[in-house]
N, C-alpha and C positions, 0 to 999 in steps of 0.2 A: 373321424376322417382317416386316421391311420389304418383302422380296420378295413375301410373301403378300399384304400390304396393297396393294402396288402392283398386283399381279396382279388382285386383286378390283376395284380401282378401274377397271381397263381392261376386265375381263371381265363385270362384273355386268350391263351392258346386254344381253349375249347370254344372261344367265341369268334374264331377266325371267320368273320363275315366275308372277308375278301376271298377266302377259299371256297365258300359255299355260294355266296351271292355277289361275286365280283362284278364290276361293270361289264366285263366281257361276257360273263355267264348270263347276266340279265339281258344283254343285247341279243344273245342267241335265242332268247325266248320271245322277243318282240316280233310279232307277225303282222301287226297292223299299226297305222299311225296313231291310234288311240293310246298305245302304250307310251308314247313320248309325252305324256301329260306332265305338268309341273311337279306333281307328287312323286311320280316315278323317277323323274330326274333328281328330285331331292333325296329320294331313297337311295339311288345309285351313288349320289355324292356323299351321303353319310356313310354308306357302306365302304366307299373308297377311303374316306377320311379315317375311319376306324382302322383300316388296314395300314394306312401310312403311319398313324400315331403308334400303333403297336410295333411296327418295324423300327421307328425312331427310338422308342423306349428301350430297346434291347441294348443300345450303345450308351445309354444315359445312366447316371448314378446320382444319389443324394436327392436334394430338393427338386432338381429339374425333372428327374424321373417320376417323383411323386406328383408333380404338376401335370405331366403328360398322362399318367394313369387316371388322375381326376378328370382330365378332358375326355378320356375314353368313356368313363361312366356317364358324363353329361351327353356325349354323342349317342350312347346307347338309349338314354332317356328320350332324346330327340327322335331317334329312330323309331321308338315305340309310338310316339305321337303320330308320326307319318303313317305307320302301319294302321293305327286306329282310323285315321282319315281315309286311307285307301279302302279299308274294310267297310266303312260307312258308305262309300261310293263304289263298291266293288263291281266289277264286270267280269265276263267270262275270260277276257284277255288277261286280266290281272290276277285271276284266281291262282294260277300256278306259282306266280312270284310270291304272293301273300302266304300261300300255304308253306312254302319253303322257309320264308322268314319267320313265321310263327313257330314252326317246328324247331327252328334254330334257337328261338327264345326259350322254348320249353326245355330243350337240352341244357342251355346255359343256366337257367334258374335251378334246374334239378341238381346240376353239379355244384352250383354256388351254395344251395341249401345244405347239401351233404357236407361240403367243406366247413361251413359255418357251424353246423351241429358238432362236428369233431373239434373245432377250435373252441367252442363254448365249453365242451366237456373238459378239454385240456386246461383252459383258463380257470374253471371252477376248481380243478384239482390243485393247480398252482396257487390259487388264492388262499387255500388253507395253510400253506407253508410260508406265506408272506408275513412280514412284520406289520404292525398297525399302520405305519405310514405308507408302506407298500400296498397294503390292502385298498387304500383309497384310490390309487392309480389303477390297480388291477380291477377294482369294481367298476370304475368308469369305462375301461376297455370292454369288460364283460357286458355292461349295459348297452354299449354301442353295438356289439355283436348281436345281442338278442333283438334289438330294435331293427337291425338290418335284416336279420333272419325272418322276422315277422313281416317286414315289408315285402320280401320275396314271395311269401305265401299269397299275398294279394295280387302280385304280378302274375303268379302262376295261375291263379283263378281266372284272371283276365285272359290269359293265353288259352285256357280251355274253352272259354266263351267264344273266343275268336275262332277256334277250331270248329265249334258247333255251327257258326255262321258260314264257315267254309266247307260245310258238309263232311267233316272228318272228326266226328265226336270221339272222345276218349273216355267212355263211361267208367272204365276200371280205374284209370288214373284220377278221374274226377272224384270217384267214390273214396279212393285212398286219401286224396287231399282233404275231403270233408272229415274223414276219420281222424286225420292228423290234426285238423282244427279243433275237433271235439276233445281230443286228448290234451292239446295245449290249453284249451279253455279250462279243463278240469285241473291241470297242473298249476296254471297261473292263479286260479281261484284259491287252491290250497296254499300256494306260496304267499299270496296276499294275506290270507288269514294268519299264517305262521309269522310272517314278517311284521304284521301289525302287533301281534302279541309280544314279539321280541322288542319292538320299538317302545311299547308301553312299559314293559318291564325295565328296560334300560333307562327310560325317562324317570321312573321312580328311584332307581339306583343312583342316578345322577344327583338327585336332590339330597340324598343321605350320604353320598360318598365323601370321604376325607380329601384333603388337599392333594395327598399323594396319589389317590386313586382317580381323581377327577379327569386327568389327561387321558388315561386309558379308556375310561367309561365314555368320555365325550367322543373319542374317535369311533368307538363301537356304536354309539348312538347315531352319529352321522352316517355310518355305513348302513345301519338299519333304516334310517330315514330315506337314504338313496334307494335301497331295495324296495321299500314301500312305494316310492314315487315311480320307479321303473315298473313295478308290478301293475300299478294302476294304469300307466300309459299303455303297457302291452295288452292288458286285459281290455281296455277300451277299444284298442285297434282290432283285437280279435273279435270282440262283440259286434263291431260294425261289419267286419267281414262275414261273420256267421249270419248276421241278418240278411246279407245278400244271398247266402246259401239257404235261406228260409229255415234256419235252425232255431230251436227254442232257447232264447237267451235271458229269460225272465229272471232266473235266480242270480245270474251274473250282473245284470243291471241293478238288481236289488242290492247286491254286495257292493257295487260301485257307489251307489247312493249312500249306503251306510258308511263307506270309507271316506267319501269326499264331501257328502252333504250337498252336492251340486244338483240343482233342479234343471232338468232338461225336458225337451218335448216328449221323450220316451216315457217319462213318468206319467203321462196322461193315459198310457195304456192301462186298460181296466185290469187285465190279468196281473200286471206288475203292481198296481195299487193294492189289489186283493192279496197278493203274495206278501207285500211289505206288512200289511195289517195283520195277516195271519202269523207271520214270523214274530212280529212284536207281541202278539197275543200269546203265542207259545213261549216266547222268552220271558214274558212277564209271569206267566203261570209257573214255569220252572223256577224262576227266581223266588217267587213267593213261597213255593213248596219247600225250597231249600233254606230260605232265610226268614220265613214268617215267625218262628218262635223267638229267634234272636231279635228281630225287628220289634216284635210286640214287647219284649222285655225292655228294650231301649226306650220305646215310647212311654212305657209306664214309669221308668226311671226319670225321663225328661219331665213328664207331667208332675211327678212327686216333687222334684227339685223346684219346679216353677211355683207350685202351690206352697211349698215350704218357705220360699223366699218372699212370696206375696204376704204371707203371715208375718214374716220377719220385717218386711217393709212397713207394714202397719204398726208393728210394735216399735220400730225405730222412730217413726214419725211421732208416735205418742210420747215417747221418752224425750225426744228433742223438743217437742212442743212445750212440755212441762219445764224443761231446762231453760229455754230461751224466754219463757214468760216470767221468769223470776224477777221480782222488783229490783233486786240488787244489780242486775245486768243493765237495766234501763235501755233495752233494745227497742228500736222502732218496730211498728207492726210490719213494715215492709221487709226489714231484714229478718224478722222472725219467720215470716212466710217463706223467705228465700231459703233459710237453713232447714226448715221443715220439709220443703219440696225437694231440695237437693239431697238431703240425707236418704229419703225414701227412694229416689230415683237411682242413686248410686248403689244402694243395697240391691235393688232389683236388677240393675245392669250386671253386677257381679254374679248374681244368681243365674241370669240368662247365659253368661259365658260358661259358667260351670256346667249348666245343663247341656249346652252344645258340645262341650268337650266330652261329656259322658256318653253321648250317642255317636262319637267317632268323628266329629267335625274338627278339622285342624284349625286352631285359632291363630296360628302365626300369620297366614295370608290375610285373615280378617283384620287383625290388629295393624298389620302393615298397611292394608288398604285404608283403614281409618286415619292413619298418619298421613298418607299421601292425599287422601280426600280432604283432610283438615287443612293441609297446606294450600291446595287448590282453592278451597272455599274461602280461606283467609284472604287470598289475593282477589277473589271475585266479589267478596262482601266486605270491602274495606270500610264503607260507610256504616254498615250494620255493626261491625266490630268497634267502630268509633262510638256508636251509641251504647254498645255493651260496656265499653270501658268507662264511659260517662256514668252509666247506671251503677257500676261498681263504686265509683267515687261518691255518688249520691248515697249509696248504702253505707259507705264508711263514714262520711262526714255528717250525714243526716240533717241537711238544711231544712227539710220538711218531712211530714209523714202524711199518710192517708187521712183525709178529713180536715187538713189545714187549708186555710184560705191564703193563696199566694199570688204574687205577680212574678212570672218567670217565663222566659222565652217569648216575651211580647204578649202574653195572655194573662188575664186575671180571672180567678175563680177558685173553686174548691177542688182539691186533689181527690178524685174519685178512685183512681187505681194507678198503680205504678209497677212496671216490669223492668227487666234489665235493659230493654231496648227503647221503650217509650213511656210517657206519662199521660194519663187521661185526666183532663181538667174539665170540670163542669162549671160554666160561667154563671153569673148571677141571673141571667135571663134564660137559664136552663139549656144552653147549647153545650154539646159535648165536643171537645177539641183534643185531639191526640197530638202531642208534641214530642219529637225525637229528643232523647236524653242529651245528645250532644248540643242541641240548641239551648237547653236549660242550663247545662253545666258551663257553657261558654258565655253566658249572659248574666246580668244581675238577677239575683234571686231575693225577692222580698216576701218574707213569711209574716203575714198579717196576724195570724192567730197563734203564733208560737208561744207568746207570753200569756200569763193568766189575766193580767190587768193591762188596760190601755188608757191613754189620755185623750180626751175629746177636745180638739182644738177648734174654737169658734171665735168669730169676730163680729161685734155689734157696734153700730155707730149711732150718735145722737147729733143734733144740731148745735151750732156754736152758741146759740142763745139759751140752750137747755141747762138745767141744774146738774152739774157733774156729780155732786154728792148724792143726790136723789137717784141718779142712774146707777151708781155703785151699790146703793142700798137695795134697789130693786133687783139687780142682777145677783147679788149675794143671796137674797131671800129666795129667788127662783132656784138657784143651784142647791142651796142647803135643804130646801123643802122636798127635793126629788128623792124618792126612796131608793133609787138605784145608784145614786152617786155615792162613792165611798168616802168615808170620813178621813181615811188615811190611805194614801197621801192626801194632803189638804189641797183643795181646789185653789186655783190662782185666778184672781179677777183684778186687772190692772188697766189704767189708762195707757194706751199703747202708742197711738199715732194721731197727730193733728193733720188730718187729711185735707184734701182740697175742698170738699163739700161737707165733711163730717169730722166729728171727734170720735175715734175708734177705741173701743175697749176689747181686750182679749179675755176670753172666758175659757178656762182649761180645767175641767173636773176630771177626776179619775174614776173609771168604771171597770167592771169585769169585761173581759174581751167579748163575751157573747151578748152583753148589754149595750155595746157601743152605739149602734144605730138607733136603738130605742131612746137612749138618753139624748142623742143629737137631735132627733126629730122633736122630742117632747120639749126640750129647753128652747129650741128655735120658735116653736109655736107659742109657748108661754111668754117669751120675751115680747113678741108682737102684741099679745093681749094686754100685758101689764104696761108696756110703754104707752099704748093708746089710753089706758085707764088713768095713768099718772100724768098724762099730758106731755110725754116725752116724744119728740118727733124722730122719725127715722129718715134722715135726709137722703136724697138721691141726686145725682148730678143734674145741675141746671145751667142754662146759658142765657144771659140777657142780651137782647138784640136792640140797639139804638138806631133809629132812623133819623137822618138829618135832611130836611127839605131845602133844596137850592132854588132860589128865585131865578126866573128867566130874565136876562138883561133886556132893557128897552131898546127898541130899534132906533 
């Protein structure tokens, strides 16, 4: 804004619209009533306002003067809009007025462009002598000057098109403007390439700079970023203007796409697409030609390290497998598998990191990313981590192992598989149920097959009229004659309860865990057969119902 205000202060004398197209001058050219159209009146009013504002600004200072100068610029923009409207609806009567106004605009913009180019050159020279802090302000002022200078080119091109419509072409000036645009396109393209390289170099230096160097490098990096952004903005504007002049801007659009990565409708242009593909192909070919030997060597090193650590992973797993299988450790199968798997994976992960470092990959951001990702995943997977923690507790305390029959998490069956997150249980009717470890660890765990021997608890009843001694003899004979019943510990056969309908005996033989159900079923079957043979009854609940007949009383 300061540049615009200063520019107006210096250029308004050359823009003396009141001197060239004052209301009196315009009125002298009006020969027919058609000239008194609203547009002409608006043109005269703006012309008069510009003259008044300029005269007022001479006696003003400070902020008030800056405000008036800004009003002057806005009035001139409004004046150009009116000129455009009048040109679109031009008549023979308005031809002379429009021609004078357009020529006035041509002169003004030519003087403004010349002034801005001189100021840009002066600012660039002063920029080199500024301190780092001063460079930031000077760079901002320089960028504003360049953007305003570029905008003036577009206005001048519009002026020349107006002159064509008013039958006063300026081919020499138009050709000179096109040449100026072509030179600026080439300069801004080279400037963008250079500033991009500087920004990338400073970005690398900033990562490795010491604390004392960081402040200086940061300021230089900010300056480089501002230059790149200004180069992109200016080049985009110039490309748009050059397209209006029917100039070939394919290479500049390609450069803008590479610098910004922004997809636009212009990328649908076939020539631009072919140019981008061709450039990528040439770049890839040059890169391969220069870097192929080094790249091939790094790939071979990477493959060799990976293969070496794969062999080391297998060797480590074999050694750990033998170590954890030692009878002295008495580790469960689950924890053995855990140590074997983890040892191999850790060795291979270390090998992968070493291989990546050898091919030039910076491991610092990777490890940092793993840490951040671990934190985020930890919050997102709280339930899974709870299962993981429960799995670790199951590994440490070993309440069961694979192959055990358990009642845990509300499920009964054989433990088919267990991981650090869940446990797979196969029920007795061959259903597969996957239970989260947190459900198992947070509930009662009953390991049915943990011990080598179990006691079979059975209850048999006889009638109150049956011989108790005979029943004890028969039950003892059945238990002692079964080949799977253990002699030690000794079986227990006792009269236990005088029940409502029966006299109950408890029969408790000891068996191997795997023989539990065979003994249970065999003894139950044999008791029924022997009781029937010996005349011992097996009572069942009975209920007597007595009916009393009530006689009907005589009438």
